[in-house]
N, C-alpha and C positions, 0 to 999 in steps of 0.2 A: 371306569367300571362298566361291566356288561349289563345290559338290561335283563330283567328276570326271564324274559322270553328267550333271549339269546343264550342265557345260561342253561335254560331247560333244553333247548335244541342241542347245545354243545354236550350236555350230559348224555342225551340219547345217542348222539353221534359217537361218543366215546364207548358207550355200551355196545353199540352195533359193530364198531370197528374191532372191539375185543372179541365179540362172537365170530365175526368174519375171519379174523386173523389167527385166533387161538383155538376156540371151541370147535368150529365147523371143520377145520382141517383134521382134527383128531377124530371127529365123528365119521368123516369120509374115509379116513384110513381104517378105522374099525370096521366100517361097512364093507370096504373093499376086501378085507380079510375073510369075509363070510362067503366069498365065491362069486359066481356068475352075476355080473352087474346088470344084465338085461332083466333079471327077475328078482333083483335085490331091493325090496321095499325100503329098507333102511337107507341104502345108498341113494335111491331116487328121492326120498323125502329130504335127505340132507342136501342134495343138489338143488332141489326146489327152494329150500330155506336159504341156501347160499345166494340164489338168484334174487329172492325177495329182499334179503338183507342188503345186497349190493344196490338194488334199485331204490330202496328206502334211504340208504346213505346218500345217494346222489340227490334225491329229492330234498333231504334235510340240509345238505350243504348248499344247495341252490337257494333255499329259503333263508338260511343264515346270511348268505351273501346279499340277498335282497334287503333284509332287515338292516344290514350295516350301511346301506345306501340311503336310508331315511335321513333326510336333513331337516332337523327341526326348524331351521331358519326359513325353510320354504313353506311352512304351514301358515296359512292365512290367519290374521288376527281378528277378522271381522265377520267370518262366516263359518258354517259347519265344515269341520275337517277332522282328521285323525286327532284323538284326544279330547274332542269336544263333548260336553255334557249338554243334552238338549231336553227340553220339556215340550212334548208335542200334545196337541189336542187331536184325538182320534174322532173324526167327524161322525163316522158310522156307529161307533160305540158310545159316543158322548162321554168320553173319559180322557183324562190326562195320563200320559205315559212318559217316563223319564228313561233316556238311554244315554250310554256313553259309547262313543265310537272307538273301537280298539282293533288290534290285529286279529286275524282269523284264529291264531293260537290262543288268544285270551277270551274269545267270545263265549258268552254264556247268557242266553236270552233270559233265563230264570233270574239272573242277577242284574238284568238291565244292561248287559254288555253285548253290543252288537258289532259285528265286523264291518269295516269300511267297504268290504266286498259283498256283503249281503244285499238283497234287494232293497231293504229299507235304508241301509247304510249308503248305498250308491245313490239312492234317490235324494238323500239329505245333503250329500256333499256339495259344498259351494252355496248353499241356501242361507238366508238371513232371517232374523226374527220378523214375523209378519207374513213370510212366504207360505203359500200352500203347496203341498206336494201330493201327487197321486202316484202310488207305488203298486206295481204288479207283484203280488206275493203268491206263494203256492196256494194260498187260500182265497185268491181273488184280489181285485183291486181294493186298495185302502187309501183313504184321503186323510192327510194330516195337515194341521196348521202349526207352524213353529211359534211357540209362545215365549220360550226363553232359551238363551244360548250362553254357555260358558265355554270359552276356548281353552286350549292347553296352557295359555298364558295367564288366565285369570286365577 
C-alpha cells in the first residue's frame, strides 16, 4: 500500500498529465486558430503553462522516486531521525516544544510537524536525549536540549 504522501503526489501527477496531454493541446489548437502566433496572448499563455506543467511533472516524479527509496530498516532506533517525535527545551524561550520529523510534503509547523530538511530538523538528526543543539534559523540562532525521544519504532 502506498503512503499518503506518495498517493497525494501520484494524484497530482495524474492531474498534471491529463492537463498536459488532453487539455493543453486543445487550448493550443484553439489559440493557433486565432491567427498570428507572435501576438497571440492565448497561445503564449498556453505555451507557458505547458512549460510549467512539464517542469512540475518532472519535479513530482523525481520526488516520488526519492520517497520510494526510503528504507525504514535504515532508520536508527536510538536517535532522532525521520518519524521521531521529540520534546525539546527551548533555552532562550524557557519553554518545551514538541515536534515530529516528517517529509517536506507533510510539514506543518503549526501542527508540530517539521521537515527533516528544515534547519531545526537537520540540527536534530542523529542526536539523543540529553544532547544540546544550536540551530541557525531564519530568526537567528536557537538553542535546544533534547528532553524526550520517541522513534518511529516506539
